[in-house]
N, C-alpha and C positions, 0 to 999 in steps of 0.2 A: 512611486511606492516607497515607503521609507522603511528602513530596516532598525529595529531596536533589538540589539543583543542582550538586553537584560529581560526581555519576554520570551516566552515559548515561541521556538520557529514554527511557523505555518505558511500557508501558500500565500498569506498576506504580509507576512514578517520574515523577510530573506535575511536572517542573520545566522549562518553556519557554515559548515564546510561543504565541500562540492557535493558529496554524496547526498546529504541532507537537501542541498538545494535541487538536485536532479529529482530526488522523491517529490518534492513539494511542487515542482514545475508539471510533473505527471498528475498530481491532484488537479491543477489547471486545466490538463488535457482531459480530465474525465475519470481518472482511475481512482478508486477506494484503496484505502490501506488494507493490507493483507496480514494483519497481525493480530494478536490479542490484547485488546486495550486494558483488560485487568491486569495481565501479567505485566505489561509495559508501564502502566501509570500507577499503579496502587500506591507506590511511595514516591511519586514523582513531586518533589518539592517545588518545581518551578511551574506547575500547573494549578491553578486555582480549583479548590474542591468541588466548586460547582461544575466545572467542566469536566472533571474526571467522573463525577456522577452521571453526567450526560453521556458520556462515551461507555461507561459501565452498562447503562441501559441499553444501548445501542449493540455492545458485545453480547448481551443475553440472548438478542435476535439474530446473530450472526451463524451461519452454518460452519462447521470446522472446514479448513482450508489446508489439505494436506501438502499442497504444492506453495503456498505461500512464502515458506523459509526461503525459497530460491529466487524469489521476486525482489526487484528493487522496491517494491511497495511493501516490503517486510520492515520491522522496525531496526533491522541492522544496517538497511541501506547499502549492503553490499553485494546483494543478488544483480540479476539481470533482468530485462524485460522479457517476460515469458510469452509465448504464442497468444495466450488469451488477454494478456496486458497490451501487446501491440495491436490486437483486433479491437480491444476496447478504447483505444486511443483513435483508431479509425472508424470507431461507432458501428463495428460490424461483429458483434459477438456470434456471429453464424458458425455452424460446424466446419463449412467450407473454408472461412477465413482461418479459423484457428488449425485446421488440418492441413492447410497450405504453408503453414509456418512452424509446425511441430518440430521439425528437424533443428530449428535453431535453439530449442530448449536443453538445457544441460542434461546429460546422458544420466540414466538412473532415477529420474523423478518419477513419482507415480503418474498414472495416466490422468489427463483432464478430465474432471467428472462436468459433464454438460450442464447438469442440473443445479451444480453448486454456484454458478456466477450467472 
């Protein structure tokens, strides 16, 4: 895998800081982004317009994610792996898996909505 710092960082272009690379690694492990593509990329001059339009179409179909801001999979890359993120990496999104890890979640987060993910 080659890194090109002049292109947008993605799971196949590892050219950025540690937090961003951790975020991209977790894409390779099966996690999706947990941020609003439109808000994050509307004026992103580093991303081709065709790619932004593709992401905007995906965003229109995504449900709200009231816990996403606290996840490493948010666009700020400053969160943590939430219980549902850990279970996603384990490929077990069951209630039992999430409930067994919910004490790892930061205090004060909204409850995990089973149907949202």
